[in-house]
N, C-alpha and C positions, 0 to 999 in steps of 0.2 A: 264881334263883341257878343257875349252871351246875355240873354235876357234875364231879368230878375224874375223871381217867382211870381210877383204880382203882375208883371208885364205878360207873363205866360197865362196867368188867370184871365187877364183882360182880353187876351187874344181868343181864348176859348169862349168867353162870354159873348164876344163879338160874333164868332162863328155860329153859336147857337141862336143868337138873336135874329139871324137871317131866316129862321123857321118859326112859323106861328103854330103849326100843327105838331102835336106831340108825336104822332106817328113818324113824321119826318125827323124829329130829334132822336127818336129811338133808332131810326135807320142810320143816322149820322154816328150814333154810339156804336152800332154794329159794324159799320164801315171802319171806324177807328180801331175797334178790336181786331178786325180782320187784317188791318195794315200792320199790326204789331208783329215783330219778329217772334216766331215760336220759341218757347223756352226749351233750352237744352234738356234732354231727358234726364241727365244726371242731377238736375236741380228739382226734379219732381219727386221730392222726398216728403215723408211724413212731417219732418221738421219744418219744411217750408210751407206746409199747408196752413192757411189762416183759419183759426178757430172763429166760430160765429158766422161763418158764411154758409148759406144753404147749399150753394154749388161749390165745387172744389176750386180753390184759388191758391196757386203757388206763388210765393214771393221770394225772390232771391235778391240779397243786397250785398254789394261789394264795396269796400272802402279803399280808395286810392287817392293819393295827393290831396288829402283833406276833404274829399268829396265822396258822396255816396252815389253809387250807380245801382239803380233798380232794374230788375227784369221780372216779368210776371206772366202768368197764363191762367186762364180759367176754362172750364169745360162748358160754361154758359156764355152765349154771345153778348148779351147786354152787360154782364158782369165784366167780361173781357174788355168791353168798351170803357166801362167805368175805371177799371184799373189802368187802362191805357191813358186816360185823362190824368189820373193821379200821378202816374209816372211822368207824363209830359210836364206837369207842373213842378214836381219835386226832384226830378232826376238831376244828378250831377250838381247838387247843392251841398253846402256844408251842413253838418249836423245842427249847428246853431241856427242857420237860416231856416231849416225845416222845423225846428222846435219853436221858432219865433213866428212862424207863418200862421195867419188866419186864412183858412181855405174858404174864402167867401164865394168863390165861383160856384160851389156846390148849390148854395141857396139861390144865387143869382140866375143860374140857368134853370132853376126849378126842379133840380134832380131829385132832391129828397121827397118832395110832395108827389112826384110822379113814379116813385118806386114803390113796390109792395113793401110792407113792413119788414119782411125777411131780407129783401135786397137792401133796404135802408140800413138794417142792422149790419149787413155784410159790408156796406160802404164804411160805416163807422169802424168796424173791425179792421178793415184795410188801412184806414188812416191811422188807427191806433198802432197797428203793427209797424207802419213806416216810421212813426214817431219813436217807437220802442227801439228800432234799429238806430235811429239818430242818437238817442240817449246812450245806447250801448257803445256806439262808435265814438261818441264824445268822451265818454268815460275812459275808453282805451286811448284815444288820441292825446 
């Protein structure tokens, strides 16, 4: 059985709550980023680059069987980890589920307050881009 978006968020909150020190949480983010499948070179296009990110982030979204499948990569370790978390939460969900979701895990694990303003903006840009895809696919669907 697949988990709901909120169950996945709770799982992440759980994992991060195991660490008190932010250095450890950053390390966890970096590890998550490194575990991610590298993005196929053919998806590293201008069109897939997310605006508003200081580092380069490519996001590829494919729509099949009513669900959106995300893949992404970044040239910055922490950002790669952040995008890995977003994908873990939103991947293979319907456009409607994505649009209805409140991504509360971001605040709960203290991500926003521990990111530099530019990274924080990048995070917002990534979420916005994933929602844009959801809107677009919903309109097509």
